[in-house]
gemmi code that builds the backbone of each chain (N, CA, C; Angstrom):
import gemmi

chains = {
    "A": [
        ("ALA", (2.688, -17.331, -3.870), (1.238, -17.466, -3.985), (0.572, -16.174, -3.514)),
        ("GLN", (-0.490, -15.825, -4.185), (-1.195, -14.600, -3.842), (-1.902, -14.808, -2.526)),
        ("LYS", (-1.614, -13.958, -1.546), (-2.240, -14.107, -0.246), (-3.482, -13.258, -0.115)),
        ("VAL", (-3.595, -12.233, -0.918), (-4.762, -11.362, -0.878), (-5.325, -11.271, -2.292)),
        ("THR", (-6.570, -11.641, -2.432), (-7.202, -11.654, -3.742), (-8.371, -10.681, -3.799)),
        ("GLN", (-8.273, -9.785, -4.728), (-9.389, -8.886, -5.020), (-9.825, -9.226, -6.443)),
        ("ALA", (-10.862, -9.997, -6.545), (-11.248, -10.552, -7.842), (-11.826, -9.508, -8.779)),
        ("GLN", (-12.375, -8.455, -8.225), (-12.994, -7.418, -9.050), (-11.924, -6.437, -9.514)),
        ("THR", (-11.747, -6.331, -10.818), (-10.766, -5.399, -11.346), (-11.323, -3.980, -11.352)),
        ("GLU", (-12.568, -3.858, -11.807), (-13.193, -2.541, -11.888), (-14.686, -2.669, -11.651)),
        ("ILE", (-15.210, -1.698, -10.926), (-16.653, -1.628, -10.685), (-17.113, -0.230, -11.075)),
        ("SER", (-18.109, -0.179, -11.928), (-18.667, 1.109, -12.344), (-20.099, 1.219, -11.848)),
        ("VAL", (-20.407, 2.330, -11.200), (-21.758, 2.551, -10.678), (-22.165, 3.986, -10.960)),
        ("VAL", (-23.445, 4.196, -10.830), (-23.992, 5.542, -10.929), (-24.108, 6.079, -9.509)),
        ("GLU", (-23.895, 7.350, -9.375), (-23.955, 7.988, -8.061), (-25.197, 7.555, -7.287)),
        ("LYS", (-25.006, 7.346, -5.992), (-26.031, 6.937, -5.031), (-26.249, 5.429, -4.980)),
        ("GLU", (-25.650, 4.702, -5.891), (-25.712, 3.245, -5.790), (-24.722, 2.767, -4.734)),
        ("ASP", (-24.994, 1.600, -4.161), (-24.056, 0.999, -3.217), (-23.001, 0.189, -3.978)),
        ("VAL", (-21.807, 0.137, -3.393), (-20.703, -0.609, -4.010), (-20.091, -1.519, -2.963)),
        ("THR", (-19.947, -2.782, -3.272), (-19.291, -3.724, -2.362), (-18.037, -4.282, -3.010)),
        ("LEU", (-16.922, -4.154, -2.309), (-15.632, -4.621, -2.802), (-15.253, -5.886, -2.038)),
        ("ASP", (-14.881, -6.897, -2.786), (-14.558, -8.182, -2.178), (-13.057, -8.310, -1.913)),
        ("CYS", (-12.729, -8.968, -0.811), (-11.339, -9.259, -0.481), (-11.289, -10.627, 0.184)),
        ("VAL", (-10.507, -11.514, -0.370), (-10.299, -12.836, 0.209), (-8.821, -12.987, 0.513)),
        ("TYR", (-8.505, -13.480, 1.704), (-7.107, -13.580, 2.099), (-6.761, -15.002, 2.478)),
        ("GLU", (-5.468, -15.245, 2.549), (-4.983, -16.579, 2.896), (-3.853, -16.438, 3.904)),
        ("THR", (-3.983, -17.101, 5.035), (-2.928, -17.079, 6.032), (-3.032, -18.297, 6.931)),
        ("ARG", (-1.888, -18.719, 7.477), (-1.886, -19.807, 8.459), (-1.741, -19.255, 9.871)),
        ("ASP", (-1.486, -17.963, 9.971), (-1.343, -17.351, 11.283), (-2.699, -17.237, 11.973)),
        ("THR", (-2.681, -17.311, 13.282), (-3.915, -17.072, 14.030), (-4.031, -15.600, 14.401)),
        ("THR", (-2.899, -14.896, 14.348), (-2.889, -13.468, 14.642), (-2.467, -12.713, 13.398)),
        ("TYR", (-3.326, -11.861, 12.912), (-3.032, -11.085, 11.713), (-3.927, -9.857, 11.684)),
        ("TYR", (-3.570, -8.928, 10.809), (-4.343, -7.707, 10.639), (-4.745, -7.564, 9.176)),
        ("LEU", (-5.905, -7.009, 8.963), (-6.398, -6.730, 7.617), (-6.677, -5.240, 7.486)),
        ("PHE", (-6.461, -4.713, 6.294), (-6.585, -3.276, 6.065), (-7.310, -3.000, 4.754)),
        ("TRP", (-7.906, -1.822, 4.701), (-8.376, -1.271, 3.436), (-7.750, 0.108, 3.270)),
        ("TYR", (-7.265, 0.342, 2.036), (-6.706, 1.630, 1.666), (-7.419, 2.136, 0.424)),
        ("LYS", (-7.451, 3.459, 0.303), (-8.019, 4.117, -0.874), (-6.905, 4.873, -1.594)),
        ("GLN", (-6.828, 4.727, -2.913), (-5.848, 5.460, -3.699), (-6.577, 6.329, -4.720)),
        ("PRO", (-6.746, 7.609, -4.418), (-7.384, 8.525, -5.377), (-6.441, 8.794, -6.534)),
        ("PRO", (-6.903, 9.497, -7.553), (-6.055, 9.769, -8.721), (-4.736, 10.462, -8.388)),
        ("SER", (-4.657, 11.149, -7.283), (-3.404, 11.825, -6.906), (-2.290, 10.816, -6.611)),
        ("GLY", (-2.661, 9.595, -6.247), (-1.659, 8.547, -6.076), (-1.349, 8.145, -4.654)),
        ("GLU", (-1.565, 9.013, -3.696), (-1.207, 8.693, -2.310), (-2.238, 7.769, -1.688)),
        ("LEU", (-1.806, 6.699, -1.078), (-2.730, 5.769, -0.432), (-3.210, 6.343, 0.900)),
        ("VAL", (-4.499, 6.217, 1.118), (-5.118, 6.721, 2.337), (-5.650, 5.539, 3.135)),
        ("PHE", (-5.233, 5.427, 4.384), (-5.677, 4.348, 5.252), (-7.153, 4.540, 5.606)),
        ("LEU", (-7.942, 3.455, 5.501), (-9.367, 3.527, 5.819), (-9.696, 2.778, 7.107)),
        ("ILE", (-9.261, 1.528, 7.205), (-9.629, 0.730, 8.371), (-8.638, -0.396, 8.586)),
        ("ARG", (-8.491, -0.793, 9.856), (-7.708, -1.955, 10.248), (-8.590, -2.861, 11.099)),
        ("ARG", (-8.447, -4.164, 10.897), (-9.147, -5.162, 11.701), (-8.142, -6.210, 12.142)),
        ("ASN", (-8.183, -6.631, 13.414), (-7.325, -7.742, 13.815), (-8.109, -9.042, 13.769)),
        ("SER", (-7.389, -10.137, 13.782), (-8.008, -11.449, 13.561), (-8.914, -11.876, 14.702)),
        ("PHE", (-8.877, -11.194, 15.824), (-9.709, -11.563, 16.960), (-10.974, -10.715, 17.063)),
        ("ASP", (-11.123, -9.793, 16.139), (-12.250, -8.877, 16.204), (-13.082, -9.012, 14.948)),
        ("GLU", (-14.129, -9.824, 15.023), (-14.980, -10.027, 13.857), (-16.181, -9.104, 13.846)),
        ("GLN", (-16.216, -8.174, 14.769), (-17.335, -7.248, 14.808), (-17.298, -6.360, 13.576)),
        ("ASN", (-18.383, -6.330, 12.850), (-18.450, -5.493, 11.675), (-18.644, -4.043, 12.084)),
        ("GLU", (-18.206, -3.160, 11.215), (-18.183, -1.755, 11.581), (-18.812, -0.903, 10.510)),
        ("ILE", (-19.451, 0.152, 10.963), (-19.999, 1.148, 10.046), (-19.417, 2.490, 10.434)),
        ("SER", (-18.923, 3.195, 9.430), (-18.384, 4.526, 9.662), (-18.895, 5.437, 8.562)),
        ("GLY", (-19.927, 6.181, 8.863), (-20.514, 7.045, 7.848), (-21.090, 6.216, 6.711)),
        ("ARG", (-20.604, 6.446, 5.509), (-21.102, 5.693, 4.342), (-20.322, 4.405, 4.114)),
        ("TYR", (-19.293, 4.167, 4.921), (-18.453, 2.977, 4.767), (-18.870, 1.903, 5.773)),
        ("SER", (-18.804, 0.666, 5.358), (-19.006, -0.443, 6.285), (-18.126, -1.609, 5.861)),
        ("TRP", (-17.779, -2.438, 6.845), (-16.883, -3.546, 6.597), (-17.474, -4.825, 7.163)),
        ("ASN", (-17.295, -5.914, 6.434), (-17.797, -7.224, 6.832), (-16.628, -8.196, 6.882)),
        ("PHE", (-16.217, -8.563, 8.084), (-15.073, -9.456, 8.282), (-15.615, -10.826, 8.698)),
        ("GLN", (-15.311, -11.851, 7.923), (-15.756, -13.206, 8.230), (-14.567, -14.161, 8.150)),
        ("LYS", (-14.103, -14.623, 9.305), (-12.960, -15.533, 9.341), (-13.310, -16.875, 8.715)),
        ("SER", (-14.547, -17.294, 8.840), (-14.943, -18.607, 8.320), (-14.751, -18.716, 6.821)),
        ("THR", (-14.865, -17.582, 6.142), (-14.689, -17.581, 4.683), (-13.443, -16.806, 4.272)),
        ("SER", (-12.638, -16.382, 5.242), (-11.427, -15.594, 4.985), (-11.725, -14.393, 4.089)),
        ("SER", (-12.754, -13.677, 4.449), (-13.131, -12.529, 3.633), (-13.223, -11.263, 4.479)),
        ("PHE", (-12.904, -10.159, 3.846), (-12.939, -8.854, 4.515), (-13.469, -7.856, 3.496)),
        ("ASN", (-14.784, -7.819, 3.344), (-15.412, -7.021, 2.295), (-15.727, -5.611, 2.773)),
        ("PHE", (-15.800, -4.720, 1.820), (-15.950, -3.288, 2.096), (-17.088, -2.737, 1.247)),
        ("THR", (-17.998, -2.001, 1.875), (-19.150, -1.454, 1.164), (-19.204, 0.050, 1.304)),
        ("ILE", (-19.426, 0.704, 0.180), (-19.682, 2.140, 0.163), (-21.171, 2.308, -0.104)),
        ("THR", (-21.858, 2.941, 0.808), (-23.293, 3.161, 0.655), (-23.527, 4.526, 0.010)),
        ("ALA", (-24.488, 4.566, -0.875), (-24.841, 5.842, -1.536), (-23.591, 6.504, -2.095)),
        ("SER", (-22.977, 5.847, -3.055), (-21.686, 6.296, -3.588), (-21.755, 7.715, -4.149)),
        ("GLN", (-20.593, 8.370, -4.093), (-20.448, 9.720, -4.613), (-19.280, 9.737, -5.595)),
        ("VAL", (-19.247, 10.751, -6.427), (-18.172, 10.861, -7.427), (-16.803, 10.878, -6.753)),
        ("VAL", (-16.717, 11.448, -5.565), (-15.442, 11.528, -4.851), (-14.950, 10.158, -4.379)),
        ("ASP", (-15.816, 9.173, -4.436), (-15.398, 7.818, -4.059), (-14.628, 7.123, -5.178)),
        ("SER", (-14.594, 7.737, -6.329), (-13.855, 7.150, -7.454), (-12.369, 7.060, -7.100)),
        ("ALA", (-11.861, 5.839, -7.095), (-10.481, 5.605, -6.672), (-10.193, 4.117, -6.846)),
        ("VAL", (-8.940, 3.763, -6.564), (-8.591, 2.353, -6.484), (-8.551, 1.984, -5.003)),
        ("TYR", (-9.157, 0.872, -4.672), (-9.219, 0.431, -3.287), (-8.406, -0.857, -3.128)),
        ("PHE", (-7.532, -0.847, -2.120), (-6.662, -1.988, -1.879), (-6.970, -2.626, -0.538)),
        ("CYS", (-6.964, -3.940, -0.537), (-7.050, -4.725, 0.674), (-5.633, -5.227, 0.979)),
        ("ALA", (-5.256, -5.288, 2.258), (-3.904, -5.712, 2.612), (-3.920, -6.576, 3.861)),
        ("LEU", (-2.911, -7.434, 3.970), (-2.781, -8.381, 5.073), (-1.416, -8.222, 5.729)),
        ("SER", (-1.365, -8.238, 7.055), (-0.112, -8.236, 7.809), (-0.129, -9.425, 8.760)),
        ("GLU", (0.888, -10.280, 8.660), (0.918, -11.504, 9.442), (1.972, -11.471, 10.535)),
        ("ARG", (1.724, -12.167, 11.637), (2.680, -12.207, 12.736), (3.979, -12.878, 12.329)),
        ("THR", (3.917, -13.868, 11.444), (5.133, -14.585, 11.063), (6.114, -13.690, 10.305)),
        ("ASP", (5.638, -12.582, 9.773), (6.537, -11.639, 9.107), (7.054, -10.597, 10.080)),
        ("SER", (6.868, -10.847, 11.387), (7.259, -9.884, 12.418), (6.670, -8.518, 12.129)),
        ("TRP", (5.498, -8.534, 11.575), (4.773, -7.305, 11.238), (5.545, -6.453, 10.239)),
        ("GLY", (6.515, -7.041, 9.578), (7.318, -6.240, 8.675), (6.658, -5.977, 7.337)),
        ("LYS", (6.049, -7.006, 6.769), (5.574, -6.884, 5.405), (4.053, -6.862, 5.321)),
        ("PHE", (3.582, -6.086, 4.406), (2.172, -6.096, 4.041), (2.030, -6.851, 2.725)),
        ("GLN", (0.954, -7.619, 2.609), (0.612, -8.242, 1.344), (-0.602, -7.494, 0.806)),
        ("PHE", (-0.436, -6.855, -0.347), (-1.530, -6.090, -0.937), (-2.227, -6.907, -2.017)),
        ("GLY", (-3.529, -6.706, -2.132), (-4.244, -7.231, -3.273), (-3.965, -6.372, -4.492)),
        ("ALA", (-4.477, -6.785, -5.623), (-4.218, -6.073, -6.880), (-5.019, -4.785, -7.006)),
        ("GLY", (-6.002, -4.624, -6.137), (-6.786, -3.399, -6.161), (-8.044, -3.509, -7.004)),
        ("THR", (-9.059, -2.744, -6.634), (-10.305, -2.650, -7.395), (-10.545, -1.191, -7.736)),
        ("GLN", (-10.659, -0.906, -9.017), (-10.938, 0.458, -9.477), (-12.438, 0.701, -9.365)),
        ("VAL", (-12.814, 1.719, -8.624), (-14.220, 2.099, -8.505), (-14.439, 3.380, -9.297)),
        ("VAL", (-15.389, 3.330, -10.198), (-15.731, 4.495, -11.004), (-17.172, 4.870, -10.709)),
        ("VAL", (-17.372, 6.060, -10.186), (-18.703, 6.541, -9.859), (-19.037, 7.690, -10.807)),
        ("THR", (-20.096, 7.510, -11.574), (-20.474, 8.546, -12.531), (-21.721, 9.284, -12.048)),
        ("PRO", (-21.817, 10.553, -12.373), (-22.970, 11.354, -11.906), (-24.278, 10.852, -12.509)),
    ],
    "B": [
        ("ASP", (3.534, 20.217, 10.163), (2.665, 19.052, 10.054), (3.500, 17.803, 9.904)),
        ("GLY", (3.063, 16.697, 10.561), (3.766, 15.440, 10.415), (3.344, 14.733, 9.161)),
        ("GLY", (4.311, 14.019, 8.563), (3.963, 13.289, 7.364), (5.172, 12.709, 6.681)),
        ("ILE", (4.938, 12.188, 5.500), (5.982, 11.577, 4.690), (6.123, 12.391, 3.409)),
        ("THR", (7.332, 12.762, 3.104), (7.580, 13.510, 1.878), (8.453, 12.690, 0.947)),
        ("GLN", (8.090, 12.743, -0.311), (8.875, 12.084, -1.350), (9.217, 13.128, -2.402)),
        ("SER", (10.452, 13.087, -2.823), (10.842, 14.019, -3.866), (11.778, 13.343, -4.855)),
        ("PRO", (11.728, 13.752, -6.116), (10.750, 14.680, -6.664), (9.420, 13.973, -6.959)),
        ("LYS", (8.403, 14.694, -7.384), (7.120, 14.112, -7.749), (7.240, 13.357, -9.081)),
        ("TYR", (7.961, 13.964, -10.025), (8.196, 13.340, -11.326), (9.701, 13.318, -11.580)),
        ("LEU", (10.160, 12.237, -12.113), (11.591, 12.082, -12.353), (11.808, 11.389, -13.678)),
        ("PHE", (12.711, 11.966, -14.451), (13.045, 11.379, -15.741), (14.523, 11.020, -15.731)),
        ("ARG", (14.830, 9.890, -16.272), (16.237, 9.505, -16.340), (16.505, 8.816, -17.667)),
        ("LYS", (17.752, 8.917, -18.049), (18.161, 8.239, -19.268), (18.504, 6.803, -18.937)),
        ("GLU", (18.303, 5.962, -19.882), (18.614, 4.553, -19.694), (20.092, 4.404, -19.335)),
        ("GLY", (20.364, 3.541, -18.332), (21.741, 3.298, -17.938), (22.215, 4.154, -16.785)),
        ("GLN", (21.399, 5.104, -16.346), (21.777, 5.970, -15.234), (21.164, 5.484, -13.938)),
        ("ASN", (21.905, 5.646, -12.853), (21.330, 5.408, -11.535), (20.569, 6.654, -11.109)),
        ("VAL", (19.550, 6.464, -10.298), (18.794, 7.601, -9.779), (18.340, 7.277, -8.355)),
        ("THR", (18.356, 8.306, -7.501), (17.952, 8.100, -6.101), (16.671, 8.852, -5.802)),
        ("LEU", (15.717, 8.119, -5.230), (14.437, 8.689, -4.823), (14.485, 8.946, -3.321)),
        ("SER", (14.024, 10.130, -2.952), (14.086, 10.526, -1.554), (12.789, 10.176, -0.820)),
        ("CYS", (12.921, 9.775, 0.445), (11.777, 9.565, 1.316), (12.154, 10.013, 2.717)),
        ("GLU", (11.412, 10.969, 3.230), (11.663, 11.497, 4.566), (10.363, 11.481, 5.356)),
        ("GLN", (10.470, 11.096, 6.651), (9.279, 11.139, 7.496), (9.624, 11.799, 8.831)),
        ("ASN", (8.686, 12.602, 9.331), (8.881, 13.244, 10.636), (7.846, 12.741, 11.630)),
        ("LEU", (7.413, 11.505, 11.436), (6.404, 10.889, 12.294), (7.030, 10.077, 13.423)),
        ("ASN", (8.344, 10.014, 13.438), (9.075, 9.202, 14.416), (8.714, 7.715, 14.294)),
        ("HIS", (8.424, 7.289, 13.082), (8.089, 5.883, 12.840), (9.347, 5.037, 12.753)),
        ("ASP", (9.243, 3.809, 13.263), (10.392, 2.915, 13.251), (10.628, 2.284, 11.883)),
        ("ALA", (9.564, 1.824, 11.263), (9.694, 1.056, 10.031), (9.388, 1.913, 8.809)),
        ("MET", (10.118, 1.641, 7.742), (9.887, 2.326, 6.470), (9.931, 1.315, 5.335)),
        ("TYR", (9.212, 1.640, 4.251), (9.010, 0.694, 3.157), (9.084, 1.407, 1.809)),
        ("TRP", (9.496, 0.658, 0.799), (9.414, 1.119, -0.582), (8.601, 0.118, -1.391)),
        ("TYR", (7.628, 0.671, -2.134), (6.800, -0.139, -3.011), (6.910, 0.376, -4.440)),
        ("ARG", (6.672, -0.532, -5.338), (6.576, -0.173, -6.748), (5.171, -0.493, -7.221)),
        ("GLN", (4.594, 0.423, -7.997), (3.260, 0.195, -8.551), (3.309, 0.426, -10.055)),
        ("ASP", (2.904, -0.575, -10.807), (2.805, -0.464, -12.255), (1.344, -0.239, -12.633)),
        ("PRO", (1.098, 0.345, -13.790), (-0.277, 0.696, -14.179), (-1.236, -0.477, -14.049)),
        ("GLY", (-2.337, -0.242, -13.358), (-3.368, -1.261, -13.209), (-2.992, -2.407, -12.302)),
        ("GLN", (-1.906, -2.242, -11.563), (-1.481, -3.326, -10.693), (-1.404, -2.870, -9.244)),
        ("GLY", (-1.247, -3.837, -8.378), (-1.118, -3.542, -6.963), (0.283, -3.104, -6.598)),
        ("LEU", (0.538, -3.065, -5.295), (1.832, -2.637, -4.794), (2.738, -3.841, -4.559)),
        ("ARG", (3.951, -3.703, -5.021), (4.934, -4.756, -4.786), (6.070, -4.198, -3.931)),
        ("LEU", (6.440, -4.946, -2.910), (7.426, -4.492, -1.938), (8.843, -4.643, -2.483)),
        ("ILE", (9.611, -3.554, -2.426), (10.990, -3.570, -2.909), (11.947, -3.844, -1.752)),
        ("TYR", (11.930, -2.980, -0.760), (12.758, -3.104, 0.439), (11.968, -2.569, 1.626)),
        ("TYR", (12.339, -3.030, 2.808), (11.803, -2.443, 4.008), (12.841, -2.443, 5.113)),
        ("SER", (12.630, -1.552, 6.070), (13.572, -1.398, 7.176), (12.767, -1.209, 8.453)),
        ("GLN", (13.085, -2.013, 9.442), (12.350, -1.912, 10.705), (13.115, -1.115, 11.753)),
        ("ILE", (14.424, -0.992, 11.578), (15.226, -0.174, 12.486), (16.365, 0.466, 11.699)),
        ("VAL", (16.980, 1.450, 12.284), (18.102, 2.134, 11.640), (19.246, 1.156, 11.413)),
        ("ASN", (19.911, 1.337, 10.283), (21.066, 0.515, 9.895), (20.723, -0.943, 9.637)),
        ("ASP", (19.466, -1.198, 9.359), (19.049, -2.557, 9.016), (17.920, -2.486, 8.004)),
        ("PHE", (17.951, -3.362, 7.004), (16.880, -3.410, 6.036), (16.831, -4.802, 5.419)),
        ("GLN", (15.681, -5.132, 4.864), (15.469, -6.455, 4.270), (14.931, -6.319, 2.857)),
        ("LYS", (15.263, -7.283, 2.028), (14.733, -7.310, 0.672), (13.262, -7.685, 0.701)),
        ("GLY", (12.530, -7.050, -0.204), (11.149, -7.429, -0.404), (11.044, -8.416, -1.552)),
        ("ASP", (9.946, -8.363, -2.250), (9.685, -9.340, -3.302), (10.404, -9.039, -4.621)),
        ("ILE", (10.767, -7.754, -4.834), (11.358, -7.388, -6.129), (12.575, -6.488, -5.936)),
        ("ALA", (13.520, -6.913, -5.119), (14.667, -6.075, -4.756), (15.739, -5.965, -5.844)),
        ("GLU", (15.733, -6.844, -6.799), (16.812, -6.838, -7.796), (16.834, -5.530, -8.578)),
        ("GLY", (18.030, -4.929, -8.655), (18.176, -3.681, -9.388), (17.936, -2.442, -8.539)),
        ("TYR", (17.674, -2.646, -7.255), (17.439, -1.541, -6.325), (18.390, -1.640, -5.144)),
        ("SER", (18.663, -0.505, -4.502), (19.421, -0.513, -3.256), (18.867, 0.569, -2.339)),
        ("VAL", (19.061, 0.382, -1.043), (18.561, 1.340, -0.052), (19.605, 1.533, 1.033)),
        ("SER", (19.381, 2.538, 1.858), (20.171, 2.752, 3.063), (19.244, 3.285, 4.137)),
        ("ARG", (19.615, 3.073, 5.392), (18.810, 3.600, 6.505), (19.778, 4.078, 7.578)),
        ("GLU", (20.420, 5.185, 7.292), (21.398, 5.748, 8.220), (20.737, 6.596, 9.293)),
        ("LYS", (19.559, 7.097, 8.989), (18.811, 7.893, 9.953), (17.388, 7.374, 10.035)),
        ("LYS", (16.774, 7.520, 11.173), (15.425, 7.006, 11.385), (14.440, 7.642, 10.422)),
        ("GLU", (14.653, 8.919, 10.116), (13.665, 9.648, 9.328), (13.856, 9.537, 7.824)),
        ("SER", (14.920, 8.870, 7.383), (15.234, 8.869, 5.959), (15.470, 7.464, 5.421)),
        ("PHE", (14.923, 7.187, 4.243), (15.058, 5.854, 3.646), (15.131, 6.013, 2.122)),
        ("PRO", (16.255, 6.469, 1.597), (16.363, 6.690, 0.161), (16.471, 5.391, -0.634)),
        ("LEU", (15.893, 5.418, -1.815), (15.906, 4.268, -2.717), (16.691, 4.626, -3.979)),
        ("THR", (17.673, 3.804, -4.317), (18.421, 4.008, -5.552), (17.992, 2.971, -6.575)),
        ("VAL", (17.570, 3.469, -7.722), (17.227, 2.605, -8.838), (18.468, 2.517, -9.712)),
        ("THR", (19.044, 1.366, -9.797), (20.304, 1.233, -10.523), (20.055, 0.870, -11.981)),
        ("SER", (21.123, 0.944, -12.739), (21.026, 0.608, -14.158), (20.731, -0.881, -14.361)),
        ("ALA", (20.880, -1.654, -13.306), (20.593, -3.089, -13.403), (19.098, -3.395, -13.391)),
        ("GLN", (18.305, -2.415, -13.017), (16.848, -2.604, -13.013), (16.373, -2.511, -14.460)),
        ("LYS", (15.857, -3.600, -14.985), (15.578, -3.680, -16.414), (14.372, -2.861, -16.863)),
        ("ASN", (13.438, -2.660, -16.007), (12.228, -1.931, -16.392), (11.839, -0.987, -15.258)),
        ("PRO", (12.562, 0.104, -15.085), (12.360, 0.938, -13.912), (11.194, 1.922, -13.987)),
        ("THR", (10.622, 2.119, -15.150), (9.518, 3.078, -15.267), (8.331, 2.580, -14.461)),
        ("ALA", (7.936, 3.366, -13.441), (6.861, 2.959, -12.535), (6.581, 4.099, -11.570)),
        ("PHE", (5.578, 3.873, -10.735), (5.229, 4.791, -9.656), (5.775, 4.191, -8.372)),
        ("TYR", (6.569, 4.971, -7.630), (7.214, 4.465, -6.424), (6.614, 5.127, -5.192)),
        ("LEU", (6.209, 4.299, -4.255), (5.588, 4.780, -3.032), (6.432, 4.403, -1.826)),
        ("CYS", (6.612, 5.376, -0.956), (7.309, 5.158, 0.308), (6.267, 5.156, 1.416)),
        ("ALA", (6.481, 4.328, 2.428), (5.554, 4.255, 3.547), (6.327, 4.107, 4.848)),
        ("SER", (5.656, 4.407, 5.943), (6.264, 4.205, 7.252), (5.212, 3.687, 8.220)),
        ("ARG", (5.708, 3.113, 9.304), (4.804, 2.529, 10.300), (5.454, 2.654, 11.663)),
        ("ILE", (4.621, 2.861, 12.681), (5.149, 3.029, 14.029), (5.228, 1.694, 14.739)),
        ("GLY", (6.403, 1.353, 15.216), (6.627, 0.223, 16.088), (6.000, -1.072, 15.643)),
        ("LEU", (5.688, -1.916, 16.606), (5.114, -3.214, 16.329), (3.668, -3.315, 16.778)),
        ("ALA", (3.253, -2.473, 17.686), (1.916, -2.597, 18.238), (0.854, -2.064, 17.288)),
        ("SER", (1.166, -1.029, 16.578), (0.212, -0.427, 15.646), (0.699, -0.700, 14.244)),
        ("ASN", (-0.175, -1.181, 13.388), (0.303, -1.713, 12.123), (-0.052, -0.985, 10.856)),
        ("GLU", (-0.901, 0.036, 10.908), (-1.206, 0.659, 9.631), (0.020, 1.381, 9.095)),
        ("GLN", (0.183, 1.348, 7.797), (1.260, 2.066, 7.140), (0.716, 3.398, 6.630)),
        ("PHE", (1.570, 4.413, 6.736), (1.233, 5.726, 6.207), (2.086, 5.954, 4.964)),
        ("PHE", (1.459, 6.485, 3.922), (2.129, 6.587, 2.635), (2.463, 8.020, 2.256)),
        ("GLY", (3.562, 8.139, 1.515), (3.913, 9.408, 0.916), (3.158, 9.610, -0.384)),
        ("PRO", (3.359, 10.759, -1.042), (2.621, 11.069, -2.268), (3.128, 10.349, -3.500)),
        ("GLY", (4.295, 9.721, -3.411), (4.814, 8.948, -4.531), (5.710, 9.736, -5.468)),
        ("THR", (6.553, 8.997, -6.177), (7.401, 9.556, -7.238), (7.172, 8.739, -8.503)),
        ("ARG", (6.878, 9.440, -9.572), (6.677, 8.758, -10.854), (7.974, 8.838, -11.648)),
        ("LEU", (8.594, 7.705, -11.841), (9.872, 7.628, -12.553), (9.637, 7.162, -13.979)),
        ("THR", (10.203, 7.911, -14.900), (10.119, 7.553, -16.315), (11.528, 7.449, -16.890)),
        ("VAL", (11.811, 6.328, -17.498), (13.106, 6.137, -18.149), (12.956, 6.403, -19.644)),
        ("LEU", (13.774, 7.316, -20.123), (13.659, 7.743, -21.522), (14.575, 6.930, -22.428)),
    ],
}
model = gemmi.Model(1)
for chain_id, residues in chains.items():
    chain = gemmi.Chain(chain_id)
    for i, (resn, *xyz) in enumerate(residues, 1):
        res = gemmi.Residue()
        res.name, res.seqid = resn, gemmi.SeqId(i, " ")
        for name, pos in zip(("N", "CA", "C"), xyz):
            atom = gemmi.Atom()
            atom.name, atom.element = name, gemmi.Element(name[0])
            atom.pos, atom.b_iso = gemmi.Position(*pos), 0.0
            res.add_atom(atom)
        chain.add_residue(res)
    model.add_chain(chain)
structure = gemmi.Structure()
structure.add_model(model)
structure.setup_entities()
């Protein structure tokens, strides 16, 4: 069963628009970690943020912000005032304690296309 | 500089041949991983290793083999038994158990001719 769902396959915006990427996860663990990664056209995944299941404080880092809500099992990611360099595939991932922190469950990814 | 290196960047093989993809890390990370990515899809776990001389199958291990003889190296062999090996392969590593983000290499794009 898919544990991480990214329902949006592709989002296209014009530069300076905001973009929100949805991530819904499924777990029975009380202790887990959630992640967002960015994959630019070069292919290498770049780590953006990690959140543990006990920290629901939302965070803002520059143009990026994250909204973690355990009640809805969601960990959404927003890019404010998008730029062409934000064009990439964004992945949400889950790490559970029952896997002894060994395995990550990745979502299918959301392609973000930012046009000038 | 510390990081993960994968070689080669592009690899071509003839059908029926085995091929080994290299993954080396100098981050002193305990765990290493191999993922496969197909066009427009997410990452699927092939194998992972949390300590030297030990590794576990991921979700799509059939047709692949690995070894972990050294902490810094985790080579992946794509065997002729893998029915559809053309894909982008990503190697990752992670430090210990307390910190969980994975760091990724640049990937190897394998094409079977």
